[in-house]
C-alpha positions as CSV (number, residue, x, y, z in Angstrom):
1,M,-31.6,-20.1,103.3
2,M,-30.3,-18.1,100.4
3,P,-30.6,-19.7,96.9
4,G,-27.4,-20.6,95.0
5,D,-27.6,-17.6,92.6
6,E,-27.5,-15.2,95.5
7,L,-24.4,-16.8,97.0
8,V,-22.0,-16.2,94.0
9,N,-20.5,-13.0,95.5
10,A,-21.0,-13.9,99.1
11,T,-18.0,-13.8,101.5
12,D,-16.4,-16.9,102.9
13,D,-17.6,-16.0,106.4
14,F,-21.2,-15.8,105.1
15,L,-20.9,-19.1,103.2
16,L,-19.5,-20.8,106.3
17,S,-22.5,-19.5,108.2
18,E,-24.8,-20.9,105.6
19,I,-23.0,-24.2,105.5
20,G,-23.5,-24.4,109.3
21,K,-27.3,-24.2,108.6
22,G,-27.0,-27.1,106.2
23,N,-27.2,-24.9,103.1
24,K,-25.9,-27.3,100.3
25,A,-25.8,-24.4,97.8
26,A,-23.4,-22.5,100.0
27,F,-21.2,-25.7,100.3
28,D,-21.3,-26.1,96.5
29,Q,-20.2,-22.5,96.1
30,V,-17.2,-23.1,98.4
31,Y,-16.4,-26.3,96.6
32,N,-16.4,-24.6,93.2
33,K,-14.3,-21.8,94.5
34,Y,-11.6,-23.8,96.2
35,W,-11.6,-27.3,94.8
36,K,-9.0,-26.6,92.1
37,K,-6.7,-24.8,94.6
38,I,-6.9,-27.7,97.0
39,F,-6.4,-30.3,94.3
40,N,-3.3,-28.4,93.0
41,A,-1.8,-28.1,96.5
42,A,-2.2,-31.9,97.0
43,Y,-0.9,-32.7,93.5
44,K,2.3,-30.7,94.1
45,R,3.1,-32.9,97.1
46,L,1.9,-36.3,95.7
47,E,2.4,-35.9,91.9
48,D,-0.5,-38.4,91.5
49,T,-3.8,-37.2,90.0
50,D,-6.0,-39.8,91.6
51,Q,-4.5,-39.4,95.1
52,A,-4.7,-35.6,94.8
53,K,-8.4,-35.9,93.9
54,D,-9.0,-38.2,96.8
55,V,-7.3,-35.7,99.2
56,A,-9.4,-32.8,97.8
57,Q,-12.6,-34.9,98.2
58,D,-11.7,-35.8,101.8
59,V,-11.1,-32.1,102.6
60,F,-14.5,-31.0,101.5
61,V,-16.2,-34.0,103.1
62,Q,-14.5,-32.9,106.3
63,L,-15.7,-29.4,105.8
64,W,-19.3,-30.5,105.3
65,T,-19.4,-33.0,108.2
66,R,-17.4,-31.1,110.8
67,E,-19.0,-29.9,114.0
68,K,-20.9,-26.8,113.0
69,N,-20.2,-25.0,116.2
70,T,-16.4,-25.1,115.6
71,P,-15.4,-21.7,114.2
72,I,-13.2,-21.3,111.1
73,E,-11.4,-17.9,111.1
74,N,-9.8,-18.3,107.6
75,L,-11.4,-20.7,105.2
76,N,-8.5,-20.7,102.7
77,A,-6.0,-21.5,105.5
78,Y,-8.4,-24.1,107.0
79,L,-8.7,-26.0,103.7
80,H,-5.0,-25.9,102.9
81,T,-4.2,-27.1,106.4
82,A,-6.7,-29.9,106.0
83,A,-5.2,-30.8,102.7
84,R,-1.7,-30.9,104.2
85,N,-2.8,-33.1,107.0
86,A,-4.6,-35.4,104.6
87,V,-1.4,-35.7,102.5
88,F,0.6,-36.5,105.7
89,R,-1.9,-39.2,106.7
90,L,-1.9,-40.7,103.2
91,L,1.9,-40.9,103.0
92,E,2.1,-42.3,106.5
93,R,-0.2,-45.1,105.5
94,E,2.0,-45.8,102.6
95,G,5.2,-45.7,104.6
96,R,6.4,-42.6,102.9
97,Y,7.3,-39.2,104.3
98,A,7.1,-35.8,102.6
99,F,8.9,-32.7,103.8
100,F,7.3,-29.4,102.7
101,P,10.2,-27.0,102.7
102,G,8.4,-24.2,100.9
103,E,5.9,-23.9,103.7
104,A,8.1,-22.5,106.5
105,A,6.5,-19.1,106.1
106,E,3.0,-20.7,106.2
107,L,3.8,-22.6,109.4
108,E,4.5,-19.2,111.0
109,K,1.1,-18.0,110.0
110,L,-0.5,-21.1,111.6
111,K,1.2,-20.6,115.0
112,A,-1.3,-20.2,117.8
113,P,-1.1,-16.8,119.5
114,H,-0.5,-18.5,122.9
115,S,1.5,-21.5,121.8
116,Q,3.6,-23.2,124.4
117,T,7.1,-22.1,125.1
118,D,8.5,-25.5,124.0
119,G,6.7,-25.1,120.7
120,D,8.1,-21.6,120.1
121,M,11.6,-22.9,120.7
122,L,11.1,-25.8,118.4
123,F,9.7,-23.5,115.7
124,K,12.6,-21.1,115.9
125,E,15.1,-24.1,115.8
126,F,13.3,-25.5,112.8
127,L,13.4,-22.2,110.9
128,Q,17.0,-21.5,111.7
129,T,18.1,-25.0,110.7
130,F,16.0,-24.9,107.6
131,H,17.4,-21.6,106.4
132,A,21.0,-22.6,107.2
133,L,20.6,-25.9,105.3
134,T,19.1,-24.4,102.2
135,A,21.8,-21.6,102.1
136,S,24.5,-24.3,102.4
137,L,23.3,-26.3,99.4
138,P,25.5,-26.5,96.3
139,E,24.5,-23.7,93.9
140,Q,22.6,-25.8,91.4
141,Q,20.7,-27.6,94.1
142,R,19.9,-24.4,95.9
143,L,18.5,-22.8,92.7
144,I,16.5,-25.9,91.8
145,F,15.2,-26.1,95.4
146,H,14.1,-22.4,95.2
147,L,12.4,-22.8,91.9
148,R,10.5,-25.9,93.0
149,F,9.4,-24.9,96.5
150,Q,9.4,-21.2,96.6
151,E,8.1,-20.6,93.1
152,G,6.2,-23.8,92.8
153,R,7.6,-24.8,89.3
154,S,7.3,-28.3,88.0
155,S,10.4,-30.4,87.2
156,Q,9.9,-29.8,83.5
157,E,9.6,-26.0,83.9
158,I,12.8,-26.0,86.0
159,A,14.6,-28.1,83.4
160,D,13.5,-25.7,80.7
161,T,14.6,-22.7,82.7
162,L,18.1,-24.1,83.6
163,R,18.5,-25.9,80.3
164,V,19.2,-29.2,81.9
165,S,17.4,-32.5,81.7
166,V,14.4,-33.4,83.9
167,K,16.4,-36.3,85.2
168,T,19.1,-33.8,86.4
169,V,16.5,-31.7,88.2
170,R,15.1,-34.7,90.0
171,N,18.5,-36.1,90.9
172,Q,19.6,-32.7,92.3
173,M,16.3,-32.3,94.2
174,G,16.5,-35.7,95.6
175,R,20.0,-35.0,97.0
176,A,18.9,-31.7,98.4
177,L,15.9,-33.2,100.1
178,A,17.8,-36.2,101.5
179,R,20.2,-33.8,103.2
180,I,17.5,-31.6,104.6
181,K,15.3,-34.4,105.7
182,Q,18.1,-36.1,107.6
183,S,18.8,-32.9,109.6
184,L,15.2,-31.6,110.0
185,L,13.0,-34.6,110.4
186,P,13.3,-35.0,114.2
187,V,12.5,-31.4,115.0
188,F,9.9,-31.2,112.2
189,L,8.0,-34.1,113.6
190,L,8.0,-32.6,117.0
191,L,6.9,-29.3,115.6
192,L,3.8,-30.9,114.0
193,R,2.5,-31.8,117.5
194,F,2.3,-28.1,118.3
195,F,1.2,-26.4,115.1
196,I,-0.7,-29.0,113.0
197,S,-3.7,-30.9,114.3
198,F,-4.2,-34.3,112.7
């Protein structure tokens, strides 16, 4: 196995190969490279530091303990999908539900090349409904929605940009999400069965 110093500039594919051999230094390299990204992704959805840390930790435990003969084609996508699934499970346990509207484009990347016809139809329906709903939002809601989910800005950053209060941002976002959830939740939950493995 290669020592840690020689893994600094190694590719993800090589690091995964080394992890498959039980190389802890390779795992540490992946952890150091991706931990902050996975934590941030979880925090954006949960807005809770401790829960986001727990999700990130679970993701990397899953990476280390997974079946080593299961191939990972894209490490970044694998880790983010694992984080998304961990967030879903956490919210489900707490009786909450989170819709991730900014990820419609990411879902398309995750489609299996030979996914079932029903899955393709659901995916198209989801995207069409999502785009129609976001386009029909009142102007301020639509702008806040875009800044939050397409640009990833915090409530405070949006408030500063639009010169409104954080409370206004949250209220408008809550109204927008309530409208979108009501319309998209049924098809979105069906879509998960096809494109996201829990």
